[in-house]
Structure formats: structure tokens, C-alpha cells
N, C-alpha and C positions, 0 to 999 in steps of 0.2 A: 618774602619767601612764600607766604600764603597766597599772595596775588598771582603767583606763577602756576598754582595747581589747576585752575580752570583751563588755562591754555594747554598745559601738558596733557590733561585728560582728553581734551578735544583733539589734540594732535594724535594721541595714541588710538583713540576710537576711529579716527579717519584712516589711520594706517591699517588697522585690523579689517575694516570694511573694504578697503582697497584690495587687500590680500584675498578676502573671500570672493569678491567680485571677479578677480583675475582667475581664481580656481574654477568658479562656476562657468565663466566664459570658455575656459579650456575644455571642460567636460560636457558642456551643453551641446545637443544636436544642432545641426545647421538650420533646422526648421523653427527653432525657438528664438523669438525676438527678445534681445537683452536690453533694448532701449525703447522708449516711447516716442523717439524722434521719427516722424513720418517720412522724413527725407532719406532715412536709411532703409533700403529695401529688405524685405523678409526673404531669406534664402530657403527655398522649398526643394524637396527631392523631385526628380523628374517624374512625371505621371506614368502610370502603367499603360503600355501600348497594347490595347486589346483589339486593335484593328488590323493586325498582321494576318495575312491570308496563309493558312496552313493547309497541308494535304495529308491524307491518311487513307490507307487501304488495308482491309482485313479479310483474309480467307478463313472463315470460321470452320468450315467443313470442306475437306477435299479428301474423299474417302471411298473405299471399296466396301460394299456391304455384301456379305457372302453367306449362303446357306450350305456351302459345300458343292451343291450341284448347279447353282446359278449365282451370278454376280451382278449386282447393280452398282453403278458408279454415281455418287452423289456429290454435288458442290453447293456451297452457300457462302455468301460473303457480301461485303459492302465497300464503298469508297466514298469519301467526302472531301470537299474543299470549302474553306470559308474561315470566318473569324470565330471568336468565342461565342458570339451571339447568333450569327447567321451563317448557315451552311447549305450547300447543295449536296444531296445524298444520291447515290446510285446503289440500289440493292438488287441482288440477283440470286437465284437458286434454281435448281433443276435436277432431274434424275435421268440417267440413261439406263434403261432396263436391259436385262440379259437377252431379251428377244430383239433388241436393237431399237425399240421405240423410245422416244424422248417424251418425258412426262414432267408435270409440275414445274414447267418453265415459267417462272414468275419474275418479271423485271419491273423495277419501280424507279422513277425519278421524282425526288421529293425536295421541297424547300423546308428547312428545319430552323425553328426559332427557339432559343432558350427562353423558357417561361419561369424557371426557378433554378436553384443551384444544381439540381439533379435531374431535371426533366426538360425535354424538348417537345414542342408541338410541331407536327409534320403534316404537310399537305402536298398533293401532287397527282401523278398519274401512274397507274399500274397497267402493264400489258402482259397478257398470258400468251407465250409463244412456245409451242411444242407440237407434237403430232395431233393434238386435239384442235378444236376450233379456236381461232383467235378471239380474244375478248379484251376490251379496254375498259378500265375502271377509273373513277375519281376516288382518291384516297385521302383519308383524314385520320390521324392517329397521334399517339404519344409514345415516347421512348425515353428510358432513363434507368436510374437506380432506385429501387424501392427499399423498404426497411430491411436491414441485415444484408444490404448490398446485393440483392437479387437484381439481375438485369432483366427488365421487362419491356415488352413491346405490345401494344394493343392498337389495332388499326381497323377502321370501318371502311367499306367500299360500296360504291353504287355504280351500276352500269345501265345501259339502255335496256328497255323492256321491263323495267321494274325489278331488276336483279340487285339484291343486296347481299353483302358478305361481310364476315368479320374474321380476324385472325388474332390469336393471343399466343405470344411466345415468351417463355421465361427460362432462365438458366442461372446457375450459381456455381462459382468456383470455390471448392473446398481445398485449402492448402494442406498438404501432407508434409512436405518439406519446402525449402525455398524454390525448388525446381519442379516438384511433383505435385500435380493438381488433379482432383477428381471433380468432374463436371456433370451433374444431372441436368437434363434439358427436356422440355416438353413444348409441343406446339399443337394448338387446336384450331380447326377451321370450321366455320359455320356458313351455310348458304340458305337463302329464303326461298329459292325456286330450283326445281330440277333443271339441269343443263346437260342434256344427253351428249351434245357435241364435245363437252369437256369431261364427261363421265362423272359428274358430281350431282348429288341429290340434295333435296331440301333438308333442313335441320342440321344437327351435328354430323359433319361429313367425314372428318379424318382426325385421328390422333397420331402424332409422330413424336416418339420420345426415345431417349437414349441415356446411357451412362458411359462416359469416356474418361479414361485415365491417360493424361498427357505428361510428357517430360520435356521441359523447356531446355533444350541444348543451349539456346540463347533465348532472350526474351522475345525475339522476333521469329523464332522457328521451333516448333514443338511437334514431334510425332506423337501419335496416340493410338490406343486400342480400346475396344469396349464392345458394347452391344447396342443395337437399335431395334426398336419395336414399332411397327405400324399397324393400325387397325382402322378400317372404314366401317361406317354405320349406315343403317336405314337404306334409303334408295341408292346411295352411293355404293353400298355393298352389292346391290342387285346389278348395277352397271359393271362392277368388277367381276362378278361371276360370269356375266355374258362375254366379257373380254378375256376370260380364262386367267384372271389375276386373283391372287389370294385375298381373302377378306382380312386376315391377320397374318403378320409376317415378322418373325424374330430372326435377326441376322447378326453375325459377328462383324465387327468393324475394325478396319485398319486405315489410318489416314494421317494427314498432316494439317496443322494449324499454323498460319504464318501471317505477319503483318509488316507493312512497309511505311 
């Protein structure tokens, strides 16, 4: 009788271990190897496909800026195509003034490379096309999300004749409801040389800032209203006076933001 106990204990222990192994096999993820046998392949989940080419276009500003007696039409946006790491960007902006002149026509073609989770390094070409003199620049900058989710863009430019310039743009979306957002925005432009053909002077040239309240009818389409303030400084202000343009300008804004 006593001789049977070791066999019964061994049999019971084997049965318990078998039950635990079966339960663990049923609940374990596919990527966990349950055997040391190298002949049995390890099942892994499919890798993340980060090489798919995606397309995106955003019209950030499509608006009428009004003082009541005059109206300026302003547009600004971008489009890109590429993968998570590498993209080709097209950026565009410009203003059609109430006198019919076209100003601030800036167009950029940039290669963008992700250098961190939230920032891309960008380089390429900028071409100024409007009623002023045409100028072509080499561009190098960075774009992304800063602390507290500020959208920031800082770009340096160099052109022929020793012309250097820089642009800093920042904006922030303040959610009021799920569909209503308040967006403060500011842009600064700096140049190292006077450029009479384009009406810009050395030093801090221009501040363009605004406060816009938009309502997202859908996530892709949002009308907005707000105010926009522009001010030019130093030699740029002198060029503006000669062209009968205001040195500072506060306007009511009505527009649409859309993306595709």
C-alpha cells in the first residue's frame, strides 16, 4: 500500500502541471514561445508598415480681412506627400490687397525628415512671386509641436547678394468645446538687408498676428471669425509709407479652414 504513494503523487503532480500548461498556452499571446525546441518557429505579429505613402492638404487661412472701407483677401496653406519619416512639402501664402496688388506671395518646396517624435527638419527652395521683384531663397528650418502642444515653425533663408532672412510662426488651439476652438497665432519676419524691390527693410520687418474663433462643422471643414493685426517696422515701414500702405493695420476676419 505504501509503495503505491510515490507513483500516485508523481501521477497527480504530472496531471496538475499538464492542466496549468494547457491553460497558459490558451491565454498566452502568439509572440510568446512556450517551448525551447528551435524547430518550432516563433509566431510574431506583423511589423508596422511605416513606408506607406500618404497625402494631406491643409488650407489654414482662406479669409477676408476687412476694415469696413477696404478688404484684403488672404490665403495660407500647405500640402505634403510621403511616409512617417520622409515627406515632400509644398507651402504657400499670399495677400490680394484692396487696390488689386498681390503681396506676400511666398511659395516653398521642402524636403522634410522626422528627427524626433514631434519635430521635422526641412530644407528646400522658397520663391517669392507677387507684384514685387521675384526672389529665390535656399531654406532650412524646423517644424513641429513644442511644449504644451504649440505648433511652431522656424526657418532661415539665404539668397543671392548676401540676403539673409528668418521667419518664426507659432499658433495654439484652445479647445472650448469639442467643436469650438480659439486659435491665437503670430508670425515674425526678419531680413538682414534692405530690398526695395520687395518693399522690405533690414531688421525686424513685419509682425502678423491674429485671434480666430472657429467652429468645426466637421473635422475637415471649419468656418471662423476673428481679428488680424499687422505691423511693419523700421525701413520696411518707410517703404510702406512711400507705397501708401498702412504701417499698422487692424482688421476683422471671416474665413474658412479646411483639410483633405
